[in-house]
Phi, psi and omega in degrees: 000135179283172189297316183296316180295323180293322178292318178297321182297325178293328184278344181294144173285153180291315182229138175233150180288152180272089179255147181232162178296135181099346179286147171266122185235159174240115183257124177261112185244138179276124180247133178251122177237105183069241178253010179255148176237143177214166178256127177248133183257132178235118183244132179184191182263135176286117181259343175198155172233141184225159171060200180195171180070221184290331183269014183292129181232161172218146182249132181246134181241138174214159177252119180241118179056041177080004180242129178285131180236130176239134177233138177253130183241144169277130182295321184268014181293137176289347179280345179271117180286306179201162178232122180253135174268117183271312183223141176263119183271152179248102183229161181237023180229156177273331179233129184255050182294337181294343179290341180295330182272351184269152181230143174071222183293336180293340182273006178264157177261159175291148180267135175277096190294324182281356184285153179268120181292330181272071179288147179289147175281147179275125180272116181276309178220144182262142178278126179252120180293143180289130181248145176276172182297324181293321180295321182289329179288321184268003185290136175253150179296132181269129180273147179284117181287328183297316180296320180295320181296316182292324180292324180282332181284323184297312178296326179296319179295320179296318179296319179297319181296319178296319180296320179295319180297318180293322178292324177294319180295321181291325184286328183286126179283147181275135180274126181244000000 
């Protein structure tokens, strides 16, 4: 890895929320005024996402007191405390600039009702605990528990389904 990429990799956040264009989000941003710090919340619709890596940004639009306000945030900025997804929007465009011309209810996006609000966070880099020389010599390969659980659950579900089918066949009387 060259020097610039290694420095950028250090600056990346470990986990970022999975936000998409059209989502209504609440961004908690740390504001410094003099020697005081406070958290300011900005809630609105994501109208665009740009770039990638360390320079990835997203723009949030809201209407405050009849005036449209757009703010662009760096996803990996240390000033952003957290990003909450309030509503999952259903859109068919990558950039929602047409919302600038809309007023009132027309400026809202349709809600994706079947969507899961608790989207998983995207893991950018995993933290690896520092190991001593003794730990690495004695280390055994760790098996993935998640895969084992899913593999053991699937045959059990199939067996249960077969058992239910046989009981249904037995219960139904034959027409003669």
